[in-house]
PyMOL Python script that loads the backbone (N, CA, C, O; Angstrom):
from pymol import cmd

cmd.read_pdbstr("""\
ATOM      1  N   MET A   1       0.175 -27.874 -21.931  1.00  0.00           N
ATOM      2  CA  MET A   1      -1.224 -28.059 -22.221  1.00  0.00           C
ATOM      3  C   MET A   1      -1.991 -26.793 -21.854  1.00  0.00           C
ATOM      4  O   MET A   1      -1.528 -25.958 -21.077  1.00  0.00           O
ATOM      5  N   GLY A   2      -3.160 -26.685 -22.431  1.00  0.00           N
ATOM      6  CA  GLY A   2      -3.946 -25.496 -22.146  1.00  0.00           C
ATOM      7  C   GLY A   2      -3.543 -24.340 -23.037  1.00  0.00           C
ATOM      8  O   GLY A   2      -2.865 -24.516 -24.049  1.00  0.00           O
ATOM      9  N   ARG A   3      -3.964 -23.182 -22.651  1.00  0.00           N
ATOM     10  CA  ARG A   3      -3.704 -21.976 -23.429  1.00  0.00           C
ATOM     11  C   ARG A   3      -2.247 -21.564 -23.312  1.00  0.00           C
ATOM     12  O   ARG A   3      -1.702 -21.457 -22.214  1.00  0.00           O
ATOM     13  N   GLU A   4      -1.626 -21.334 -24.462  1.00  0.00           N
ATOM     14  CA  GLU A   4      -0.255 -20.830 -24.447  1.00  0.00           C
ATOM     15  C   GLU A   4      -0.281 -19.371 -24.035  1.00  0.00           C
ATOM     16  O   GLU A   4      -1.159 -18.616 -24.453  1.00  0.00           O
ATOM     17  N   SER A   5       0.672 -18.978 -23.222  1.00  0.00           N
ATOM     18  CA  SER A   5       0.690 -17.579 -22.798  1.00  0.00           C
ATOM     19  C   SER A   5       1.221 -16.704 -23.920  1.00  0.00           C
ATOM     20  O   SER A   5       2.052 -17.124 -24.725  1.00  0.00           O
ATOM     21  N   HIS A   6       0.735 -15.512 -23.951  1.00  0.00           N
ATOM     22  CA  HIS A   6       1.175 -14.521 -24.912  1.00  0.00           C
ATOM     23  C   HIS A   6       2.515 -13.985 -24.435  1.00  0.00           C
ATOM     24  O   HIS A   6       2.699 -13.820 -23.229  1.00  0.00           O
ATOM     25  N   PRO A   7       3.470 -13.702 -25.338  1.00  0.00           N
ATOM     26  CA  PRO A   7       4.796 -13.271 -24.886  1.00  0.00           C
ATOM     27  C   PRO A   7       4.812 -12.116 -23.892  1.00  0.00           C
ATOM     28  O   PRO A   7       5.594 -12.146 -22.942  1.00  0.00           O
ATOM     29  N   LEU A   8       3.972 -11.098 -24.081  1.00  0.00           N
ATOM     30  CA  LEU A   8       3.972 -10.013 -23.104  1.00  0.00           C
ATOM     31  C   LEU A   8       3.340 -10.470 -21.796  1.00  0.00           C
ATOM     32  O   LEU A   8       3.707  -9.980 -20.728  1.00  0.00           O
ATOM     33  N   GLU A   9       2.393 -11.402 -21.868  1.00  0.00           N
ATOM     34  CA  GLU A   9       1.750 -11.900 -20.663  1.00  0.00           C
ATOM     35  C   GLU A   9       2.650 -12.837 -19.888  1.00  0.00           C
ATOM     36  O   GLU A   9       2.465 -13.014 -18.684  1.00  0.00           O
ATOM     37  N   SER A  10       3.626 -13.445 -20.555  1.00  0.00           N
ATOM     38  CA  SER A  10       4.477 -14.420 -19.894  1.00  0.00           C
ATOM     39  C   SER A  10       5.258 -13.798 -18.741  1.00  0.00           C
ATOM     40  O   SER A  10       5.697 -14.505 -17.834  1.00  0.00           O
ATOM     41  N   ARG A  11       5.427 -12.514 -18.773  1.00  0.00           N
ATOM     42  CA  ARG A  11       6.122 -11.820 -17.695  1.00  0.00           C
ATOM     43  C   ARG A  11       5.145 -10.956 -16.904  1.00  0.00           C
ATOM     44  O   ARG A  11       5.539 -10.025 -16.201  1.00  0.00           O
ATOM     45  N   ARG A  12       3.869 -11.286 -17.035  1.00  0.00           N
ATOM     46  CA  ARG A  12       2.793 -10.600 -16.318  1.00  0.00           C
ATOM     47  C   ARG A  12       2.677  -9.124 -16.698  1.00  0.00           C
ATOM     48  O   ARG A  12       2.452  -8.260 -15.850  1.00  0.00           O
ATOM     49  N   LEU A  13       2.834  -8.866 -17.976  1.00  0.00           N
ATOM     50  CA  LEU A  13       2.682  -7.508 -18.486  1.00  0.00           C
ATOM     51  C   LEU A  13       1.966  -7.614 -19.821  1.00  0.00           C
ATOM     52  O   LEU A  13       2.561  -8.036 -20.813  1.00  0.00           O
ATOM     53  N   ASN A  14       0.694  -7.234 -19.856  1.00  0.00           N
ATOM     54  CA  ASN A  14      -0.027  -7.307 -21.127  1.00  0.00           C
ATOM     55  C   ASN A  14       0.197  -6.017 -21.923  1.00  0.00           C
ATOM     56  O   ASN A  14       0.852  -5.089 -21.450  1.00  0.00           O
ATOM     57  N   GLU A  15      -0.355  -5.977 -23.133  1.00  0.00           N
ATOM     58  CA  GLU A  15      -0.120  -4.832 -24.011  1.00  0.00           C
ATOM     59  C   GLU A  15      -0.604  -3.528 -23.383  1.00  0.00           C
ATOM     60  O   GLU A  15       0.073  -2.504 -23.474  1.00  0.00           O
ATOM     61  N   GLN A  16      -1.758  -3.565 -22.754  1.00  0.00           N
ATOM     62  CA  GLN A  16      -2.292  -2.354 -22.123  1.00  0.00           C
ATOM     63  C   GLN A  16      -1.357  -1.865 -21.013  1.00  0.00           C
ATOM     64  O   GLN A  16      -1.084  -0.669 -20.916  1.00  0.00           O
ATOM     65  N   GLU A  17      -0.877  -2.766 -20.194  1.00  0.00           N
ATOM     66  CA  GLU A  17       0.047  -2.391 -19.115  1.00  0.00           C
ATOM     67  C   GLU A  17       1.385  -1.911 -19.674  1.00  0.00           C
ATOM     68  O   GLU A  17       2.008  -0.997 -19.133  1.00  0.00           O
ATOM     69  N   PHE A  18       1.812  -2.540 -20.762  1.00  0.00           N
ATOM     70  CA  PHE A  18       3.052  -2.138 -21.419  1.00  0.00           C
ATOM     71  C   PHE A  18       2.971  -0.672 -21.840  1.00  0.00           C
ATOM     72  O   PHE A  18       3.866   0.118 -21.540  1.00  0.00           O
ATOM     73  N   PHE A  19       1.889  -0.314 -22.538  1.00  0.00           N
ATOM     74  CA  PHE A  19       1.735   1.073 -22.977  1.00  0.00           C
ATOM     75  C   PHE A  19       1.511   2.013 -21.798  1.00  0.00           C
ATOM     76  O   PHE A  19       2.000   3.143 -21.808  1.00  0.00           O
ATOM     77  N   GLN A  20       0.791   1.566 -20.800  1.00  0.00           N
ATOM     78  CA  GLN A  20       0.576   2.400 -19.610  1.00  0.00           C
ATOM     79  C   GLN A  20       1.922   2.753 -18.970  1.00  0.00           C
ATOM     80  O   GLN A  20       2.159   3.908 -18.617  1.00  0.00           O
ATOM     81  N   GLY A  21       2.786   1.773 -18.823  1.00  0.00           N
ATOM     82  CA  GLY A  21       4.113   2.018 -18.256  1.00  0.00           C
ATOM     83  C   GLY A  21       4.954   2.925 -19.129  1.00  0.00           C
ATOM     84  O   GLY A  21       5.654   3.804 -18.627  1.00  0.00           O
ATOM     85  N   LEU A  22       4.889   2.715 -20.438  1.00  0.00           N
ATOM     86  CA  LEU A  22       5.648   3.574 -21.356  1.00  0.00           C
ATOM     87  C   LEU A  22       5.130   5.007 -21.344  1.00  0.00           C
ATOM     88  O   LEU A  22       5.913   5.956 -21.374  1.00  0.00           O
ATOM     89  N   ARG A  23       3.801   5.160 -21.300  1.00  0.00           N
ATOM     90  CA  ARG A  23       3.241   6.518 -21.249  1.00  0.00           C
ATOM     91  C   ARG A  23       3.779   7.273 -20.036  1.00  0.00           C
ATOM     92  O   ARG A  23       4.133   8.448 -20.132  1.00  0.00           O
ATOM     93  N   ALA A  24       3.835   6.597 -18.913  1.00  0.00           N
ATOM     94  CA  ALA A  24       4.333   7.232 -17.694  1.00  0.00           C
ATOM     95  C   ALA A  24       5.829   7.508 -17.806  1.00  0.00           C
ATOM     96  O   ALA A  24       6.292   8.590 -17.447  1.00  0.00           O
ATOM     97  N   ARG A  25       6.576   6.537 -18.301  1.00  0.00           N
ATOM     98  CA  ARG A  25       8.035   6.680 -18.389  1.00  0.00           C
ATOM     99  C   ARG A  25       8.438   7.787 -19.357  1.00  0.00           C
ATOM    100  O   ARG A  25       9.375   8.542 -19.099  1.00  0.00           O
ATOM    101  N   LEU A  26       7.718   7.873 -20.473  1.00  0.00           N
ATOM    102  CA  LEU A  26       8.068   8.848 -21.513  1.00  0.00           C
ATOM    103  C   LEU A  26       7.307  10.163 -21.392  1.00  0.00           C
ATOM    104  O   LEU A  26       7.566  11.100 -22.147  1.00  0.00           O
ATOM    105  N   ASP A  27       6.371  10.241 -20.449  1.00  0.00           N
ATOM    106  CA  ASP A  27       5.500  11.411 -20.317  1.00  0.00           C
ATOM    107  C   ASP A  27       4.823  11.710 -21.660  1.00  0.00           C
ATOM    108  O   ASP A  27       4.844  12.834 -22.162  1.00  0.00           O
ATOM    109  N   TRP A  28       4.224  10.655 -22.216  1.00  0.00           N
ATOM    110  CA  TRP A  28       3.571  10.712 -23.523  1.00  0.00           C
ATOM    111  C   TRP A  28       2.176  10.137 -23.316  1.00  0.00           C
ATOM    112  O   TRP A  28       1.952   8.959 -23.593  1.00  0.00           O
ATOM    113  N   PRO A  29       1.224  10.952 -22.828  1.00  0.00           N
ATOM    114  CA  PRO A  29      -0.078  10.453 -22.381  1.00  0.00           C
ATOM    115  C   PRO A  29      -0.922   9.750 -23.438  1.00  0.00           C
ATOM    116  O   PRO A  29      -1.758   8.915 -23.091  1.00  0.00           O
ATOM    117  N   ASP A  30      -0.731  10.059 -24.706  1.00  0.00           N
ATOM    118  CA  ASP A  30      -1.562   9.442 -25.741  1.00  0.00           C
ATOM    119  C   ASP A  30      -0.841   8.340 -26.512  1.00  0.00           C
ATOM    120  O   ASP A  30      -1.318   7.928 -27.569  1.00  0.00           O
ATOM    121  N   LEU A  31       0.286   7.854 -26.015  1.00  0.00           N
ATOM    122  CA  LEU A  31       1.028   6.782 -26.679  1.00  0.00           C
ATOM    123  C   LEU A  31       0.221   5.490 -26.642  1.00  0.00           C
ATOM    124  O   LEU A  31      -0.256   5.070 -25.588  1.00  0.00           O
ATOM    125  N   GLY A  32       0.078   4.876 -27.795  1.00  0.00           N
ATOM    126  CA  GLY A  32      -0.668   3.629 -27.893  1.00  0.00           C
ATOM    127  C   GLY A  32      -0.315   2.906 -29.179  1.00  0.00           C
ATOM    128  O   GLY A  32       0.587   3.334 -29.899  1.00  0.00           O
ATOM    129  N   PRO A  33      -1.008   1.824 -29.479  1.00  0.00           N
ATOM    130  CA  PRO A  33      -0.700   1.027 -30.660  1.00  0.00           C
ATOM    131  C   PRO A  33      -0.803   1.793 -31.979  1.00  0.00           C
ATOM    132  O   PRO A  33      -0.054   1.513 -32.915  1.00  0.00           O
ATOM    133  N   ASP A  34      -1.714   2.747 -32.060  1.00  0.00           N
ATOM    134  CA  ASP A  34      -1.910   3.482 -33.315  1.00  0.00           C
ATOM    135  C   ASP A  34      -1.117   4.788 -33.385  1.00  0.00           C
ATOM    136  O   ASP A  34      -1.237   5.535 -34.356  1.00  0.00           O
ATOM    137  N   THR A  35      -0.321   5.060 -32.378  1.00  0.00           N
ATOM    138  CA  THR A  35       0.470   6.284 -32.362  1.00  0.00           C
ATOM    139  C   THR A  35       1.543   6.242 -33.445  1.00  0.00           C
ATOM    140  O   THR A  35       2.287   5.268 -33.561  1.00  0.00           O
ATOM    141  N   GLU A  36       1.612   7.304 -34.231  1.00  0.00           N
ATOM    142  CA  GLU A  36       2.662   7.447 -35.242  1.00  0.00           C
ATOM    143  C   GLU A  36       3.940   7.876 -34.522  1.00  0.00           C
ATOM    144  O   GLU A  36       3.991   8.948 -33.920  1.00  0.00           O
ATOM    145  N   LEU A  37       4.957   7.041 -34.588  1.00  0.00           N
ATOM    146  CA  LEU A  37       6.233   7.369 -33.959  1.00  0.00           C
ATOM    147  C   LEU A  37       7.114   8.168 -34.920  1.00  0.00           C
ATOM    148  O   LEU A  37       7.688   9.192 -34.549  1.00  0.00           O
ATOM    149  N   ALA A  38       7.211   7.691 -36.141  1.00  0.00           N
ATOM    150  CA  ALA A  38       8.054   8.340 -37.138  1.00  0.00           C
ATOM    151  C   ALA A  38       7.563   9.766 -37.363  1.00  0.00           C
ATOM    152  O   ALA A  38       6.378   9.995 -37.604  1.00  0.00           O
ATOM    153  N   GLY A  39       8.465  10.694 -37.282  1.00  0.00           N
ATOM    154  CA  GLY A  39       8.121  12.091 -37.509  1.00  0.00           C
ATOM    155  C   GLY A  39       7.637  12.838 -36.284  1.00  0.00           C
ATOM    156  O   GLY A  39       7.464  14.055 -36.337  1.00  0.00           O
ATOM    157  N   ASP A  40       7.414  12.141 -35.183  1.00  0.00           N
ATOM    158  CA  ASP A  40       6.983  12.803 -33.946  1.00  0.00           C
ATOM    159  C   ASP A  40       8.233  13.224 -33.165  1.00  0.00           C
ATOM    160  O   ASP A  40       9.123  12.413 -32.909  1.00  0.00           O
ATOM    161  N   ASP A  41       8.281  14.491 -32.798  1.00  0.00           N
ATOM    162  CA  ASP A  41       9.446  15.022 -32.074  1.00  0.00           C
ATOM    163  C   ASP A  41       9.689  14.304 -30.755  1.00  0.00           C
ATOM    164  O   ASP A  41      10.816  14.282 -30.260  1.00  0.00           O
ATOM    165  N   ARG A  42       8.647  13.718 -30.183  1.00  0.00           N
ATOM    166  CA  ARG A  42       8.809  13.010 -28.911  1.00  0.00           C
ATOM    167  C   ARG A  42       9.543  11.683 -29.089  1.00  0.00           C
ATOM    168  O   ARG A  42      10.086  11.152 -28.121  1.00  0.00           O
ATOM    169  N   TRP A  43       9.571  11.139 -30.301  1.00  0.00           N
ATOM    170  CA  TRP A  43      10.243   9.868 -30.580  1.00  0.00           C
ATOM    171  C   TRP A  43      11.687  10.155 -30.982  1.00  0.00           C
ATOM    172  O   TRP A  43      12.109   9.896 -32.109  1.00  0.00           O
ATOM    173  N   ASP A  44      12.423  10.698 -30.022  1.00  0.00           N
ATOM    174  CA  ASP A  44      13.820  11.043 -30.267  1.00  0.00           C
ATOM    175  C   ASP A  44      14.726   9.988 -29.643  1.00  0.00           C
ATOM    176  O   ASP A  44      14.246   9.000 -29.087  1.00  0.00           O
ATOM    177  N   SER A  45      16.029  10.199 -29.736  1.00  0.00           N
ATOM    178  CA  SER A  45      16.983   9.201 -29.232  1.00  0.00           C
ATOM    179  C   SER A  45      16.850   9.005 -27.724  1.00  0.00           C
ATOM    180  O   SER A  45      17.049   7.893 -27.235  1.00  0.00           O
ATOM    181  N   LEU A  46      16.523  10.045 -26.985  1.00  0.00           N
ATOM    182  CA  LEU A  46      16.342   9.906 -25.539  1.00  0.00           C
ATOM    183  C   LEU A  46      15.126   9.031 -25.229  1.00  0.00           C
ATOM    184  O   LEU A  46      15.185   8.178 -24.344  1.00  0.00           O
ATOM    185  N   ALA A  47      14.032   9.237 -25.951  1.00  0.00           N
ATOM    186  CA  ALA A  47      12.840   8.403 -25.763  1.00  0.00           C
ATOM    187  C   ALA A  47      13.152   6.954 -26.103  1.00  0.00           C
ATOM    188  O   ALA A  47      12.685   6.044 -25.418  1.00  0.00           O
ATOM    189  N   GLN A  48      13.922   6.733 -27.136  1.00  0.00           N
ATOM    190  CA  GLN A  48      14.265   5.378 -27.534  1.00  0.00           C
ATOM    191  C   GLN A  48      15.138   4.694 -26.487  1.00  0.00           C
ATOM    192  O   GLN A  48      14.967   3.503 -26.225  1.00  0.00           O
ATOM    193  N   VAL A  49      16.054   5.417 -25.897  1.00  0.00           N
ATOM    194  CA  VAL A  49      16.862   4.861 -24.803  1.00  0.00           C
ATOM    195  C   VAL A  49      15.968   4.555 -23.604  1.00  0.00           C
ATOM    196  O   VAL A  49      16.150   3.533 -22.943  1.00  0.00           O
ATOM    197  N   ASP A  50      15.006   5.431 -23.317  1.00  0.00           N
ATOM    198  CA  ASP A  50      14.060   5.166 -22.221  1.00  0.00           C
ATOM    199  C   ASP A  50      13.256   3.891 -22.484  1.00  0.00           C
ATOM    200  O   ASP A  50      12.986   3.131 -21.554  1.00  0.00           O
ATOM    201  N   VAL A  51      12.875   3.653 -23.729  1.00  0.00           N
ATOM    202  CA  VAL A  51      12.152   2.422 -24.077  1.00  0.00           C
ATOM    203  C   VAL A  51      13.043   1.212 -23.845  1.00  0.00           C
ATOM    204  O   VAL A  51      12.600   0.210 -23.284  1.00  0.00           O
ATOM    205  N   VAL A  52      14.284   1.300 -24.269  1.00  0.00           N
ATOM    206  CA  VAL A  52      15.242   0.204 -24.046  1.00  0.00           C
ATOM    207  C   VAL A  52      15.343  -0.096 -22.557  1.00  0.00           C
ATOM    208  O   VAL A  52      15.310  -1.258 -22.153  1.00  0.00           O
ATOM    209  N   MET A  53      15.465   0.936 -21.747  1.00  0.00           N
ATOM    210  CA  MET A  53      15.592   0.752 -20.296  1.00  0.00           C
ATOM    211  C   MET A  53      14.295   0.209 -19.694  1.00  0.00           C
ATOM    212  O   MET A  53      14.339  -0.634 -18.798  1.00  0.00           O
ATOM    213  N   TYR A  54      13.158   0.672 -20.168  1.00  0.00           N
ATOM    214  CA  TYR A  54      11.867   0.195 -19.673  1.00  0.00           C
ATOM    215  C   TYR A  54      11.717  -1.305 -19.942  1.00  0.00           C
ATOM    216  O   TYR A  54      11.335  -2.066 -19.053  1.00  0.00           O
ATOM    217  N   VAL A  55      12.021  -1.722 -21.168  1.00  0.00           N
ATOM    218  CA  VAL A  55      11.911  -3.138 -21.523  1.00  0.00           C
ATOM    219  C   VAL A  55      12.886  -3.965 -20.685  1.00  0.00           C
ATOM    220  O   VAL A  55      12.553  -5.063 -20.240  1.00  0.00           O
ATOM    221  N   GLN A  56      14.065  -3.443 -20.476  1.00  0.00           N
ATOM    222  CA  GLN A  56      15.056  -4.133 -19.645  1.00  0.00           C
ATOM    223  C   GLN A  56      14.545  -4.269 -18.210  1.00  0.00           C
ATOM    224  O   GLN A  56      14.610  -5.350 -17.625  1.00  0.00           O
ATOM    225  N   ASP A  57      14.044  -3.184 -17.653  1.00  0.00           N
ATOM    226  CA  ASP A  57      13.574  -3.179 -16.263  1.00  0.00           C
ATOM    227  C   ASP A  57      12.340  -4.053 -16.058  1.00  0.00           C
ATOM    228  O   ASP A  57      12.266  -4.809 -15.089  1.00  0.00           O
ATOM    229  N   GLU A  58      11.372  -3.952 -16.967  1.00  0.00           N
ATOM    230  CA  GLU A  58      10.088  -4.621 -16.780  1.00  0.00           C
ATOM    231  C   GLU A  58      10.053  -6.051 -17.298  1.00  0.00           C
ATOM    232  O   GLU A  58       9.360  -6.900 -16.737  1.00  0.00           O
ATOM    233  N   LEU A  59      10.802  -6.322 -18.372  1.00  0.00           N
ATOM    234  CA  LEU A  59      10.703  -7.628 -19.018  1.00  0.00           C
ATOM    235  C   LEU A  59      12.011  -8.406 -19.019  1.00  0.00           C
ATOM    236  O   LEU A  59      12.048  -9.577 -19.396  1.00  0.00           O
ATOM    237  N   GLY A  60      13.080  -7.748 -18.595  1.00  0.00           N
ATOM    238  CA  GLY A  60      14.364  -8.430 -18.552  1.00  0.00           C
ATOM    239  C   GLY A  60      14.937  -8.743 -19.917  1.00  0.00           C
ATOM    240  O   GLY A  60      15.768  -9.641 -20.053  1.00  0.00           O
ATOM    241  N   GLN A  61      14.506  -8.018 -20.919  1.00  0.00           N
ATOM    242  CA  GLN A  61      14.961  -8.257 -22.288  1.00  0.00           C
ATOM    243  C   GLN A  61      15.688  -7.023 -22.809  1.00  0.00           C
ATOM    244  O   GLN A  61      15.296  -5.891 -22.525  1.00  0.00           O
ATOM    245  N   THR A  62      16.737  -7.254 -23.565  1.00  0.00           N
ATOM    246  CA  THR A  62      17.516  -6.148 -24.111  1.00  0.00           C
ATOM    247  C   THR A  62      17.100  -5.879 -25.551  1.00  0.00           C
ATOM    248  O   THR A  62      17.043  -6.791 -26.377  1.00  0.00           O
ATOM    249  N   LEU A  63      16.813  -4.631 -25.834  1.00  0.00           N
ATOM    250  CA  LEU A  63      16.572  -4.169 -27.195  1.00  0.00           C
ATOM    251  C   LEU A  63      17.745  -3.291 -27.594  1.00  0.00           C
ATOM    252  O   LEU A  63      18.355  -2.638 -26.748  1.00  0.00           O
ATOM    253  N   ALA A  64      18.054  -3.277 -28.862  1.00  0.00           N
ATOM    254  CA  ALA A  64      19.067  -2.358 -29.371  1.00  0.00           C
ATOM    255  C   ALA A  64      18.358  -1.075 -29.799  1.00  0.00           C
ATOM    256  O   ALA A  64      17.328  -1.117 -30.472  1.00  0.00           O
ATOM    257  N   ALA A  65      18.913   0.046 -29.405  1.00  0.00           N
ATOM    258  CA  ALA A  65      18.293   1.332 -29.732  1.00  0.00           C
ATOM    259  C   ALA A  65      18.119   1.501 -31.239  1.00  0.00           C
ATOM    260  O   ALA A  65      17.147   2.113 -31.682  1.00  0.00           O
ATOM    261  N   ASP A  66      19.048   0.966 -32.030  1.00  0.00           N
ATOM    262  CA  ASP A  66      18.924   1.129 -33.483  1.00  0.00           C
ATOM    263  C   ASP A  66      17.730   0.350 -34.046  1.00  0.00           C
ATOM    264  O   ASP A  66      17.237   0.686 -35.123  1.00  0.00           O
ATOM    265  N   GLU A  67      17.258  -0.676 -33.344  1.00  0.00           N
ATOM    266  CA  GLU A  67      16.064  -1.401 -33.774  1.00  0.00           C
ATOM    267  C   GLU A  67      14.825  -0.508 -33.673  1.00  0.00           C
ATOM    268  O   GLU A  67      13.870  -0.676 -34.431  1.00  0.00           O
ATOM    269  N   LEU A  68      14.845   0.422 -32.752  1.00  0.00           N
ATOM    270  CA  LEU A  68      13.696   1.289 -32.527  1.00  0.00           C
ATOM    271  C   LEU A  68      13.591   2.395 -33.565  1.00  0.00           C
ATOM    272  O   LEU A  68      12.501   2.911 -33.814  1.00  0.00           O
ATOM    273  N   GLN A  69      14.697   2.758 -34.166  1.00  0.00           N
ATOM    274  CA  GLN A  69      14.705   3.865 -35.117  1.00  0.00           C
ATOM    275  C   GLN A  69      13.860   3.592 -36.350  1.00  0.00           C
ATOM    276  O   GLN A  69      13.355   4.526 -36.973  1.00  0.00           O
ATOM    277  N   ARG A  70      13.700   2.333 -36.707  1.00  0.00           N
ATOM    278  CA  ARG A  70      12.945   1.986 -37.919  1.00  0.00           C
ATOM    279  C   ARG A  70      11.442   1.855 -37.677  1.00  0.00           C
ATOM    280  O   ARG A  70      10.679   1.708 -38.631  1.00  0.00           O
ATOM    281  N   LEU A  71      11.007   1.907 -36.422  1.00  0.00           N
ATOM    282  CA  LEU A  71       9.595   1.738 -36.105  1.00  0.00           C
ATOM    283  C   LEU A  71       8.800   2.977 -36.496  1.00  0.00           C
ATOM    284  O   LEU A  71       9.268   4.106 -36.350  1.00  0.00           O
ATOM    285  N   THR A  72       7.589   2.744 -36.998  1.00  0.00           N
ATOM    286  CA  THR A  72       6.756   3.874 -37.395  1.00  0.00           C
ATOM    287  C   THR A  72       5.495   4.007 -36.540  1.00  0.00           C
ATOM    288  O   THR A  72       4.931   5.098 -36.452  1.00  0.00           O
ATOM    289  N   LYS A  73       5.040   2.917 -35.905  1.00  0.00           N
ATOM    290  CA  LYS A  73       3.823   2.949 -35.076  1.00  0.00           C
ATOM    291  C   LYS A  73       4.065   2.221 -33.761  1.00  0.00           C
ATOM    292  O   LYS A  73       4.956   1.379 -33.650  1.00  0.00           O
ATOM    293  N   GLY A  74       3.265   2.560 -32.786  1.00  0.00           N
ATOM    294  CA  GLY A  74       3.363   1.931 -31.476  1.00  0.00           C
ATOM    295  C   GLY A  74       3.205   0.426 -31.534  1.00  0.00           C
ATOM    296  O   GLY A  74       3.888  -0.296 -30.808  1.00  0.00           O
ATOM    297  N   ARG A  75       2.309  -0.063 -32.393  1.00  0.00           N
ATOM    298  CA  ARG A  75       2.090  -1.517 -32.481  1.00  0.00           C
ATOM    299  C   ARG A  75       3.342  -2.243 -32.977  1.00  0.00           C
ATOM    300  O   ARG A  75       3.545  -3.411 -32.647  1.00  0.00           O
ATOM    301  N   GLU A  76       4.181  -1.568 -33.763  1.00  0.00           N
ATOM    302  CA  GLU A  76       5.429  -2.181 -34.212  1.00  0.00           C
ATOM    303  C   GLU A  76       6.389  -2.367 -33.036  1.00  0.00           C
ATOM    304  O   GLU A  76       7.168  -3.319 -33.006  1.00  0.00           O
ATOM    305  N   LEU A  77       6.327  -1.465 -32.087  1.00  0.00           N
ATOM    306  CA  LEU A  77       7.135  -1.599 -30.880  1.00  0.00           C
ATOM    307  C   LEU A  77       6.717  -2.846 -30.105  1.00  0.00           C
ATOM    308  O   LEU A  77       7.565  -3.617 -29.654  1.00  0.00           O
ATOM    309  N   VAL A  78       5.413  -3.041 -29.952  1.00  0.00           N
ATOM    310  CA  VAL A  78       4.908  -4.235 -29.278  1.00  0.00           C
ATOM    311  C   VAL A  78       5.348  -5.482 -30.037  1.00  0.00           C
ATOM    312  O   VAL A  78       5.767  -6.465 -29.427  1.00  0.00           O
ATOM    313  N   GLY A  79       5.255  -5.445 -31.349  1.00  0.00           N
ATOM    314  CA  GLY A  79       5.674  -6.581 -32.162  1.00  0.00           C
ATOM    315  C   GLY A  79       7.143  -6.911 -31.975  1.00  0.00           C
ATOM    316  O   GLY A  79       7.519  -8.080 -31.895  1.00  0.00           O
ATOM    317  N   LEU A  80       7.972  -5.880 -31.904  1.00  0.00           N
ATOM    318  CA  LEU A  80       9.403  -6.085 -31.692  1.00  0.00           C
ATOM    319  C   LEU A  80       9.660  -6.726 -30.331  1.00  0.00           C
ATOM    320  O   LEU A  80      10.464  -7.651 -30.219  1.00  0.00           O
ATOM    321  N   VAL A  81       8.992  -6.244 -29.320  1.00  0.00           N
ATOM    322  CA  VAL A  81       9.165  -6.798 -27.974  1.00  0.00           C
ATOM    323  C   VAL A  81       8.684  -8.245 -27.938  1.00  0.00           C
ATOM    324  O   VAL A  81       9.344  -9.107 -27.358  1.00  0.00           O
ATOM    325  N   ARG A  82       7.547  -8.509 -28.551  1.00  0.00           N
ATOM    326  CA  ARG A  82       7.035  -9.898 -28.588  1.00  0.00           C
ATOM    327  C   ARG A  82       8.027 -10.819 -29.285  1.00  0.00           C
ATOM    328  O   ARG A  82       8.272 -11.942 -28.844  1.00  0.00           O
ATOM    329  N   GLU A  83       8.594 -10.324 -30.380  1.00  0.00           N
ATOM    330  CA  GLU A  83       9.583 -11.101 -31.132  1.00  0.00           C
ATOM    331  C   GLU A  83      10.783 -11.439 -30.246  1.00  0.00           C
ATOM    332  O   GLU A  83      11.285 -12.562 -30.280  1.00  0.00           O
ATOM    333  N   LYS A  84      11.235 -10.485 -29.466  1.00  0.00           N
ATOM    334  CA  LYS A  84      12.399 -10.694 -28.597  1.00  0.00           C
ATOM    335  C   LYS A  84      12.090 -11.657 -27.462  1.00  0.00           C
ATOM    336  O   LYS A  84      12.969 -12.391 -27.011  1.00  0.00           O
ATOM    337  N   LEU A  85      10.843 -11.658 -26.998  1.00  0.00           N
ATOM    338  CA  LEU A  85      10.466 -12.517 -25.879  1.00  0.00           C
ATOM    339  C   LEU A  85      10.102 -13.932 -26.315  1.00  0.00           C
ATOM    340  O   LEU A  85      10.028 -14.840 -25.487  1.00  0.00           O
ATOM    341  N   ALA A  86       9.877 -14.119 -27.605  1.00  0.00           N
ATOM    342  CA  ALA A  86       9.454 -15.438 -28.107  1.00  0.00           C
ATOM    343  C   ALA A  86      10.566 -16.461 -28.017  1.00  0.00           C
ATOM    344  O   ALA A  86      10.374 -17.616 -28.397  1.00  0.00           O
TER     345      ALA A  86
END
""", "prot")
cmd.dss("prot")
cmd.show_as("cartoon", "prot")
cmd.util.cbc("prot")
cmd.orient("prot")
């Protein structure tokens, strides 16, 4: 009953905190929902592995690195994580 929790909130990590943690982990200060990932040199295989590890550490969920390769914007990353947590 009551308000259903949002998937990122269910583990006490909202979207803003998610990006804040990723910005620190990846040393990518302007990373956010509207950030273009595709074509950015910072969105390399090492960054994608760091994202996998961040999600594992913070949310206890496993992402496959190959799932990240198809993402083009930061908001798609959030969508993928929400999908996995649902």
